[in-house]
DRENDO-1510 file (C-alpha; in Angstrom, 1 decimal, always signed):
<recs>
REC; n; res; u; v; w
REC; 1; MET; +0.0; +0.0; +0.0 .
REC; 2; SER; +1.2; +3.5; -0.8 .
REC; 3; ALA; +2.0; +6.2; +1.6 .
REC; 4; SER; -1.1; +7.6; +3.2 .
REC; 5; ILE; -2.6; +10.1; +5.7 .
REC; 6; THR; -5.5; +8.8; +7.8 .
REC; 7; LEU; -8.0; +11.3; +9.3 .
REC; 8; ILE; -9.9; +10.0; +12.4 .
REC; 9; GLY; -12.3; +12.1; +14.4 .
REC; 10; SER; -15.6; +14.0; +14.3 .
REC; 11; PHE; -15.6; +16.2; +11.3 .
REC; 12; GLN; -17.8; +17.2; +8.4 .
REC; 13; HIS; -17.1; +16.8; +4.6 .
REC; 14; ALA; -16.1; +20.5; +4.5 .
REC; 15; TYR; -13.0; +19.7; +6.4 .
REC; 16; LEU; -11.9; +17.4; +3.6 .
REC; 17; ASN; -11.9; +20.4; +1.2 .
REC; 18; GLN; -9.7; +22.3; +3.7 .
REC; 19; PHE; -7.4; +19.3; +4.0 .
REC; 20; GLU; -7.1; +18.9; +0.2 .
REC; 21; SER; -6.1; +22.6; +0.1 .
REC; 22; TRP; -3.5; +21.8; +2.7 .
REC; 23; LEU; -2.2; +19.0; +0.6 .
REC; 24; ASN; -2.0; +21.3; -2.5 .
REC; 25; GLU; +0.0; +23.8; -0.5 .
REC; 26; HIS; +2.5; +21.2; +0.4 .
REC; 27; HIS; +2.7; +19.9; -3.2 .
REC; 28; LEU; +1.0; +16.6; -2.3 .
REC; 29; ILE; -1.6; +14.7; -4.3 .
REC; 30; GLY; -4.0; +12.3; -2.7 .
REC; 31; THR; -7.0; +10.1; -3.3 .
REC; 32; PHE; -9.6; +10.2; -0.6 .
REC; 33; ASN; -11.4; +7.0; +0.6 .
REC; 34; THR; -13.9; +7.0; +3.4 .
REC; 35; LEU; -13.5; +3.9; +5.6 .
REC; 36; SER; -16.2; +4.6; +8.2 .
REC; 37; ASP; -20.0; +4.5; +7.5 .
REC; 38; ASP; -23.3; +5.6; +8.8 .
REC; 39; GLN; -23.2; +3.2; +11.7 .
REC; 40; ASP; -20.1; +4.9; +13.2 .
REC; 41; ALA; -20.0; +7.7; +15.6 .
REC; 42; TYR; -16.8; +9.0; +14.0 .
REC; 43; THR; -15.4; +9.6; +10.6 .
REC; 44; VAL; -12.3; +7.8; +9.1 .
REC; 45; VAL; -10.9; +8.9; +5.8 .
REC; 46; LYS; -7.7; +7.5; +4.3 .
REC; 47; VAL; -5.9; +9.7; +1.8 .
REC; 48; ALA; -3.6; +7.6; -0.4 .
REC; 49; LEU; -0.7; +9.8; -1.6 .
REC; 50; GLU; +0.9; +9.4; -5.0 .
REC; 51; GLN; +4.3; +9.1; -3.4 .
REC; 52; ALA; +5.9; +8.9; +0.0 .
REC; 53; LEU; +7.4; +12.0; +1.4 .
REC; 54; PRO; +11.1; +12.6; +0.8 .
REC; 55; ASP; +13.3; +12.3; +3.9 .
REC; 56; GLU; +14.1; +16.0; +3.9 .
REC; 57; GLN; +10.4; +16.9; +4.0 .
REC; 58; LEU; +9.2; +14.1; +6.3 .
REC; 59; ALA; +10.0; +15.5; +9.7 .
REC; 60; ASN; +8.5; +18.9; +8.9 .
REC; 61; ILE; +5.3; +17.5; +7.5 .
REC; 62; LYS; +4.8; +15.1; +10.4 .
REC; 63; GLN; +5.3; +17.9; +12.9 .
REC; 64; THR; +2.7; +20.0; +11.0 .
REC; 65; LEU; +0.3; +17.1; +11.0 .
REC; 66; LEU; +0.7; +16.6; +14.7 .
REC; 67; ALA; +0.0; +20.3; +15.2 .
REC; 68; LEU; -3.1; +19.9; +13.0 .
REC; 69; SER; -4.2; +17.0; +15.2 .
REC; 70; ASP; -3.8; +19.0; +18.4 .
REC; 71; THR; -5.6; +22.0; +16.9 .
REC; 72; THR; -8.5; +20.3; +15.3 .
REC; 73; LYS; -8.8; +17.2; +17.6 .
REC; 74; ILE; -8.8; +15.1; +14.4 .
REC; 75; ASP; -6.0; +12.5; +14.2 .
REC; 76; HIS; -3.8; +13.2; +11.1 .
REC; 77; ILE; -1.7; +10.0; +10.9 .
REC; 78; TYR; +1.0; +9.7; +8.2 .
REC; 79; GLN; +2.2; +6.3; +7.1 .
REC; 80; SER; +5.1; +5.9; +4.7 .
REC; 81; LYS; +4.2; +2.2; +4.4 .
REC; 82; THR; +1.5; -0.2; +5.6 .
REC; 83; PRO; +1.8; -3.9; +6.4 .
REC; 84; ASP; -0.5; -6.2; +4.4 .
REC; 85; LEU; -3.1; -7.4; +6.8 .
REC; 86; TYR; -4.0; -10.3; +4.6 .
REC; 87; GLN; -0.5; -11.8; +4.9 .
REC; 88; GLN; +1.1; -13.3; +8.0 .
REC; 89; GLY; +2.4; -10.7; +10.4 .
REC; 90; VAL; +3.7; -10.0; +13.9 .
REC; 91; ALA; +1.9; -7.6; +16.3 .
REC; 92; VAL; +3.3; -6.7; +19.7 .
REC; 93; PHE; +1.7; -4.6; +22.4 .
REC; 94; ASP; +2.5; -2.8; +25.6 .
REC; 95; MET; +0.0; -3.7; +28.3 .
REC; 96; ASP; -0.4; -0.9; +30.8 .
REC; 97; SER; -2.5; +2.0; +29.4 .
REC; 98; THR; -2.5; +0.2; +26.0 .
REC; 99; LEU; -4.2; -3.2; +26.3 .
REC; 100; ILE; -5.7; -2.1; +29.7 .
REC; 101; LYS; -6.8; +1.2; +31.0 .
REC; 102; ALA; -4.5; +1.1; +34.1 .
REC; 103; GLU; -0.9; +1.0; +35.3 .
REC; 104; VAL; -0.8; -2.2; +37.4 .
REC; 105; MET; +2.1; -0.9; +39.5 .
REC; 106; ASP; -0.1; +2.1; +40.5 .
REC; 107; GLU; -3.1; -0.2; +41.2 .
REC; 108; LEU; -1.0; -2.3; +43.5 .
REC; 109; ALA; +0.2; +0.8; +45.2 .
REC; 110; VAL; -3.4; +1.8; +45.9 .
REC; 111; GLU; -3.7; -1.5; +47.8 .
REC; 112; ALA; -0.6; -0.7; +49.7 .
REC; 113; GLY; -1.9; +2.8; +50.6 .
REC; 114; ILE; +0.8; +4.7; +48.6 .
REC; 115; GLY; -1.1; +5.2; +45.4 .
REC; 116; GLU; -0.4; +8.8; +44.8 .
REC; 117; GLN; +3.3; +8.5; +45.7 .
REC; 118; ILE; +3.9; +5.8; +43.1 .
REC; 119; ALA; +1.6; +7.1; +40.4 .
REC; 120; ALA; +3.6; +10.4; +40.3 .
REC; 121; VAL; +6.8; +8.4; +39.6 .
REC; 122; THR; +5.1; +6.2; +37.1 .
REC; 123; ALA; +3.8; +9.2; +35.1 .
REC; 124; SER; +7.2; +10.8; +35.1 .
REC; 125; ALA; +8.8; +7.6; +33.8 .
REC; 126; MET; +6.2; +7.2; +31.0 .
REC; 127; ARG; +6.8; +10.8; +30.0 .
REC; 128; GLY; +10.5; +9.9; +29.6 .
REC; 129; GLU; +11.6; +12.3; +32.4 .
REC; 130; ILE; +13.3; +9.7; +34.5 .
REC; 131; ASP; +15.0; +6.3; +33.8 .
REC; 132; PHE; +12.4; +3.5; +33.5 .
REC; 133; VAL; +14.6; +0.8; +35.1 .
REC; 134; GLU; +15.6; +3.1; +38.0 .
REC; 135; SER; +12.0; +4.1; +38.6 .
REC; 136; PHE; +10.7; +0.5; +38.3 .
REC; 137; VAL; +13.1; -0.7; +41.0 .
REC; 138; GLN; +12.3; +2.2; +43.2 .
REC; 139; ARG; +8.5; +1.8; +42.9 .
REC; 140; LEU; +8.6; -1.9; +43.3 .
REC; 141; SER; +10.6; -1.7; +46.5 .
REC; 142; LEU; +7.9; +0.4; +48.1 .
REC; 143; LEU; +5.4; -2.6; +47.6 .
REC; 144; LYS; +7.4; -4.8; +49.9 .
REC; 145; GLY; +5.1; -6.7; +52.3 .
REC; 146; LEU; +1.9; -6.3; +50.2 .
REC; 147; GLY; -0.1; -9.5; +50.3 .
REC; 148; SER; -0.2; -11.2; +47.0 .
REC; 149; ASP; -3.9; -12.1; +47.6 .
REC; 150; VAL; -4.9; -8.6; +46.5 .
REC; 151; MET; -3.8; -9.1; +42.9 .
REC; 152; ASP; -6.9; -11.0; +41.8 .
REC; 153; GLY; -9.1; -8.1; +43.0 .
REC; 154; VAL; -6.9; -5.6; +41.2 .
REC; 155; TYR; -7.2; -7.5; +38.0 .
REC; 156; GLN; -11.0; -7.8; +38.3 .
REC; 157; ARG; -11.4; -4.1; +38.5 .
REC; 158; ILE; -9.1; -3.2; +35.6 .
REC; 159; VAL; -10.9; -2.0; +32.5 .
REC; 160; HIS; -9.6; -3.3; +29.2 .
REC; 161; MET; -8.9; -0.9; +26.3 .
REC; 162; ASP; -11.7; -0.1; +23.9 .
REC; 163; GLY; -11.5; -2.2; +20.8 .
REC; 164; ILE; -9.2; -4.8; +22.1 .
REC; 165; GLU; -11.5; -7.8; +21.4 .
REC; 166; THR; -12.2; -6.5; +17.8 .
REC; 167; LEU; -8.5; -6.0; +17.0 .
REC; 168; MET; -7.4; -9.4; +18.3 .
REC; 169; LYS; -10.3; -11.2; +16.5 .
REC; 170; VAL; -9.3; -9.6; +13.2 .
REC; 171; LEU; -5.5; -10.1; +13.5 .
REC; 172; HIS; -6.0; -13.7; +14.5 .
REC; 173; HIS; -8.5; -14.2; +11.6 .
REC; 174; PHE; -5.6; -13.4; +9.3 .
REC; 175; GLY; -3.1; -15.5; +11.1 .
REC; 176; TRP; -1.1; -12.8; +12.8 .
REC; 177; HIS; +1.2; -13.7; +15.7 .
REC; 178; THR; +0.3; -11.4; +18.7 .
REC; 179; ALA; +2.4; -10.8; +21.8 .
REC; 180; ILE; +2.5; -8.7; +24.9 .
REC; 181; LEU; +5.7; -6.9; +25.7 .
REC; 182; SER; +5.1; -5.3; +29.0 .
REC; 183; GLY; +6.9; -3.4; +31.7 .
REC; 184; GLY; +4.1; -4.6; +34.0 .
REC; 185; PHE; +3.8; -8.0; +35.6 .
REC; 186; THR; +3.2; -11.5; +34.3 .
REC; 187; TYR; +0.4; -12.1; +36.8 .
REC; 188; PHE; -1.7; -9.6; +34.9 .
REC; 189; ALA; -0.3; -10.0; +31.4 .
REC; 190; ASP; -0.8; -13.8; +31.4 .
REC; 191; ARG; -4.5; -13.2; +32.1 .
REC; 192; VAL; -4.8; -10.7; +29.2 .
REC; 193; GLN; -3.0; -13.1; +26.9 .
REC; 194; HIS; -5.3; -16.0; +27.8 .
REC; 195; GLN; -8.5; -13.9; +27.5 .
REC; 196; TYR; -7.7; -12.8; +23.9 .
REC; 197; ALA; -5.8; -15.9; +22.8 .
REC; 198; MET; -2.5; -14.0; +22.2 .
REC; 199; ALA; +0.5; -16.1; +21.3 .
REC; 200; GLU; +3.0; -15.1; +23.9 .
REC; 201; VAL; +3.8; -12.7; +26.7 .
REC; 202; HIS; +6.9; -11.1; +28.1 .
REC; 203; ALA; +6.6; -9.1; +31.3 .
REC; 204; ASN; +8.2; -8.7; +34.7 .
REC; 205; VAL; +8.0; -11.4; +37.3 .
REC; 206; LEU; +7.1; -10.4; +40.9 .
REC; 207; GLU; +9.0; -12.2; +43.6 .
REC; 208; ILE; +6.6; -13.5; +46.2 .
REC; 209; GLU; +7.5; -15.2; +49.5 .
REC; 210; ALA; +5.1; -16.5; +52.1 .
REC; 211; GLY; +2.2; -14.8; +50.3 .
REC; 212; LYS; +3.8; -11.4; +50.3 .
REC; 213; LEU; +5.6; -9.3; +47.7 .
REC; 214; THR; +9.3; -8.9; +48.5 .
REC; 215; GLY; +9.7; -5.7; +46.7 .
REC; 216; LYS; +11.9; -7.4; +44.1 .
REC; 217; HIS; +11.6; -9.0; +40.7 .
REC; 218; LEU; +12.9; -12.1; +39.1 .
REC; 219; GLY; +14.8; -12.1; +35.8 .
REC; 220; PRO; +15.5; -9.3; +33.4 .
REC; 221; ILE; +13.4; -6.1; +33.5 .
REC; 222; VAL; +11.3; -5.5; +30.4 .
REC; 223; ASP; +12.4; -2.0; +29.6 .
REC; 224; ALA; +12.6; -0.2; +26.2 .
REC; 225; GLU; +15.8; -2.0; +25.0 .
REC; 226; ARG; +14.4; -5.4; +26.0 .
REC; 227; LYS; +11.1; -4.7; +24.2 .
REC; 228; GLN; +13.0; -3.9; +21.0 .
REC; 229; LEU; +15.1; -7.1; +21.5 .
REC; 230; LEU; +12.0; -9.2; +22.1 .
REC; 231; LEU; +10.4; -7.8; +19.0 .
REC; 232; SER; +13.4; -8.8; +16.9 .
REC; 233; GLU; +13.5; -12.3; +18.4 .
REC; 234; ILE; +9.8; -12.8; +17.7 .
REC; 235; VAL; +10.2; -11.7; +14.1 .
REC; 236; ALA; +13.2; -14.0; +13.7 .
REC; 237; ASN; +11.4; -17.0; +15.3 .
REC; 238; THR; +8.3; -16.6; +13.2 .
REC; 239; GLY; +10.1; -15.9; +10.0 .
REC; 240; VAL; +7.9; -12.9; +9.3 .
REC; 241; ASN; +9.3; -10.1; +7.1 .
REC; 242; TRP; +9.9; -6.8; +8.9 .
REC; 243; ALA; +7.5; -5.1; +6.5 .
REC; 244; GLN; +4.8; -7.2; +8.2 .
REC; 245; THR; +5.3; -5.9; +11.8 .
REC; 246; LEU; +3.1; -3.8; +14.1 .
REC; 247; ALA; +3.9; -2.4; +17.5 .
REC; 248; CYS; +1.6; -0.4; +19.8 .
REC; 249; GLY; +2.3; +1.4; +23.1 .
REC; 250; ASP; +1.9; +4.6; +24.9 .
REC; 251; GLY; +5.0; +5.4; +27.0 .
REC; 252; ALA; +8.5; +6.5; +26.5 .
REC; 253; ASN; +9.7; +2.9; +27.1 .
REC; 254; ASP; +7.8; +1.9; +24.0 .
REC; 255; LEU; +9.5; +4.2; +21.5 .
REC; 256; LEU; +12.3; +1.9; +20.4 .
REC; 257; MET; +9.8; -0.8; +19.4 .
REC; 258; LEU; +7.4; +1.7; +17.8 .
REC; 259; ASN; +10.2; +3.0; +15.6 .
REC; 260; LYS; +11.5; -0.5; +14.8 .
REC; 261; ALA; +8.2; -1.9; +13.5 .
REC; 262; ALA; +6.9; -1.2; +10.1 .
REC; 263; LEU; +3.8; +0.3; +11.7 .
REC; 264; GLY; +4.3; +1.9; +15.2 .
REC; 265; VAL; +1.1; +3.2; +16.8 .
REC; 266; ALA; +1.3; +5.5; +19.8 .
REC; 267; LEU; -2.1; +5.0; +21.4 .
REC; 268; HIS; -3.4; +7.9; +23.6 .
REC; 269; ALA; +0.3; +8.6; +24.2 .
REC; 270; LYS; +2.2; +11.0; +26.4 .
REC; 271; PRO; +3.3; +14.3; +24.6 .
REC; 272; LEU; +6.9; +13.1; +24.1 .
REC; 273; VAL; +5.8; +9.9; +22.6 .
REC; 274; ARG; +3.3; +11.6; +20.3 .
REC; 275; GLU; +6.2; +13.7; +19.0 .
REC; 276; GLN; +8.7; +10.9; +18.5 .
REC; 277; ALA; +6.5; +7.9; +17.5 .
REC; 278; PRO; +5.6; +7.2; +13.9 .
REC; 279; CYS; +1.8; +7.1; +14.2 .
REC; 280; PRO; +0.1; +8.8; +17.1 .
REC; 281; MET; -3.6; +8.0; +17.4 .
REC; 282; ASN; -5.9; +9.6; +20.1 .
REC; 283; ASN; -9.5; +9.4; +18.9 .
REC; 284; LEU; -10.2; +5.6; +18.9 .
REC; 285; GLY; -9.3; +2.5; +20.8 .
REC; 286; LEU; -7.2; -0.4; +19.6 .
REC; 287; ASP; -9.6; -1.2; +16.8 .
REC; 288; GLY; -8.6; +2.1; +15.2 .
REC; 289; ILE; -5.4; +0.3; +14.2 .
REC; 290; LEU; -7.4; -1.7; +11.7 .
REC; 291; TYR; -8.2; +1.5; +9.7 .
REC; 292; LEU; -4.4; +2.2; +9.6 .
REC; 293; LEU; -4.2; -1.3; +8.0 .
REC; 294; GLY; -6.7; -0.3; +5.4 .
REC; 295; MET; -9.9; -1.9; +6.5 .
REC; 296; SER; -13.3; -0.4; +6.3 .
REC; 297; SER; -15.9; -0.4; +9.1 .
REC; 298; LYS; -18.0; -3.0; +7.2 .
REC; 299; GLN; -15.0; -5.3; +6.7 .
REC; 300; ILE; -14.2; -5.0; +10.4 .
REC; 301; ARG; -17.8; -5.8; +11.4 .
REC; 302; ASP; -18.0; -8.8; +9.0 .
REC; 303; ILE; -15.1; -10.5; +10.8 .
REC; 304; ALA; -15.5; -9.3; +14.4 .
REC; 305; ASN; -19.2; -9.7; +14.9 .
</recs>
C-alpha cells in the first residue's frame, strides 16, 4: 500500500476540502477514501498519496500534521508504508495503558496505601523524564510486604482498552502472531494473553515469598531496550518479514519498538511519545489500528461480529 494520511475524528465533509487545500499547499496529491460509514459515531478517511514524502520533507510534514491533530482534535496519521493485513504478520503490544486502562504498579500501590506517591513516579517515567529501570526498582521496593492475595481483585477491577477484542479477532483471523511486551507484571499480562488468545507474553515477574511481595523482581526487567530485542527475536522466530510488523504502546519505554516496527502506533500517548512515535492516534481505541491497516468499518464488522 502506498504512503497515506488517515484522518480520524468528528468532522464534516467540508474539512476534507480544507485538507485537500493543505495537501496542495505542500505539493502533495492524494486520493480520498472514506472507511467509516453511517453506523459509526466517528469519521475515518484514508488519503492515499501518489508518493511517499522525501526524507528532507518528512520531519516537517509530520510535525505539521501533529499540530493539526492537536488544533482540530482530528487525528492526522501519516504512514510511509503499511503492512499487508492479509499476509502473516507480527503484532506486539505494551499492556499498561495500551491493552488495559491502568498501570498495574499504580493499582498495587493503591492497595498498599501509597497510590499517589507511586503514580507520580510512574507518570514521570512514562513521559520519559526519569529512567524507567531506576523508577521501576524504586517503585517496586515500596510494595514490599503487600499481600499477593490482593492481585486478583486488582485484575478484576481493571478495564480493558476499547476495541481490544475486535482488534485481536481480526488479527487472528488473518493468522497474525500477537504478543504482549510489558513493563508490567506477568500475573496480569498472562490473564490478558489468555483472554484474547494471544500467542506469547513477556513481562516482569514479581518475587513472592510467604504470600507477600518482597519488593523485588525475578529475571530481566522488560524496559525499552528489551522490548525492542524481544520484537526482533519474535520476528526471527516466526520468519515474518519486517514489513509485516506492528507495534503499539503509549509510553517512552515503547518508543524503540514503535520506531522499529513497520507500523508503530502510539495510542493515547504522552506528549513526548506523540512527538517521536511514527503514528500517534488519540481518537479511537485499539480497533482504530485496523483502519491504519486499510480496513473499512464494514469489513471489520463482518469479521469481528
